[in-house]
C-alpha positions as CSV (number, residue, x, y, z in Angstrom):
1,M,-48.2,-17.9,24.0
2,S,-44.9,-16.1,23.2
3,I,-44.5,-12.4,23.5
4,K,-44.5,-12.1,19.7
5,E,-47.7,-14.1,19.3
6,F,-49.4,-12.0,21.9
7,Y,-48.2,-8.8,20.4
8,L,-49.2,-9.7,16.8
9,E,-52.6,-10.7,18.0
10,K,-53.2,-7.7,20.2
11,Y,-51.6,-5.1,17.9
12,P,-51.9,-6.5,14.3
13,T,-51.3,-3.1,12.6
14,D,-48.0,-2.4,14.4
15,E,-45.4,-3.5,11.9
16,L,-42.7,-3.7,14.7
17,G,-44.5,-6.8,16.0
18,E,-43.0,-8.8,13.1
19,E,-39.5,-7.8,14.2
20,L,-40.0,-9.2,17.8
21,N,-37.7,-12.0,18.8
22,D,-39.4,-15.3,18.1
23,G,-37.7,-16.9,21.1
24,A,-38.7,-14.2,23.7
25,T,-41.0,-15.7,26.3
26,W,-42.8,-14.3,29.3
27,G,-40.8,-16.6,31.5
28,G,-37.5,-15.1,30.3
29,L,-38.7,-11.6,30.5
30,W,-37.9,-11.0,34.2
31,A,-34.2,-11.9,33.6
32,A,-34.1,-9.5,30.6
33,I,-35.8,-6.7,32.7
34,R,-33.5,-7.2,35.7
35,G,-30.4,-7.6,33.4
36,G,-31.1,-4.4,31.6
37,I,-31.3,-6.1,28.2
38,I,-35.0,-5.7,27.5
39,Y,-34.5,-4.2,24.0
40,E,-32.0,-6.8,23.0
41,Y,-34.3,-9.6,24.4
42,L,-37.3,-8.3,22.5
43,G,-35.4,-7.6,19.4
44,V,-37.1,-4.2,19.0
45,S,-35.8,-0.9,20.4
46,D,-39.1,0.9,20.7
47,S,-40.6,2.4,23.9
48,L,-44.2,1.9,22.9
49,V,-43.6,-1.9,22.3
50,R,-41.8,-2.1,25.6
51,E,-44.7,-0.3,27.4
52,R,-47.2,-2.7,25.8
53,V,-45.2,-5.7,26.7
54,F,-44.7,-4.5,30.3
55,T,-48.4,-3.8,30.6
56,K,-49.2,-7.4,29.6
57,F,-46.5,-8.7,31.8
58,A,-47.9,-6.8,34.8
59,E,-51.3,-8.4,34.1
60,I,-49.7,-11.9,33.9
61,T,-47.6,-11.5,37.0
62,H,-50.2,-9.5,39.0
63,H,-47.5,-6.9,39.6
64,D,-48.1,-3.2,39.2
65,Y,-46.8,-1.7,36.0
66,D,-44.7,0.8,38.0
67,Y,-43.0,-2.0,39.9
68,I,-41.9,-3.7,36.6
69,Y,-40.8,-0.4,35.1
70,T,-38.8,0.5,38.2
71,E,-37.1,-2.9,38.2
72,W,-36.1,-2.2,34.6
73,L,-34.9,1.4,35.4
74,N,-32.8,0.1,38.4
75,S,-31.2,-2.7,36.3
76,P,-27.5,-2.6,35.6
77,L,-26.6,-0.8,32.4
């Protein structure tokens, strides 16, 4: 399931879900996080969307949300 598919299913009333990048995958998310390009990768520059995606990613990867968030904060700008 792509990030967009997950998001639209979980948050059907959030109109930003339609704007998510069709090609964004969970597998590619680590590179986007560590590369500091999360908003470009997702196609949406909204912190609530990012938080929701990070929360699901934490569940998938069995990492703590704070670990994922810190990886993103420490990424190159």
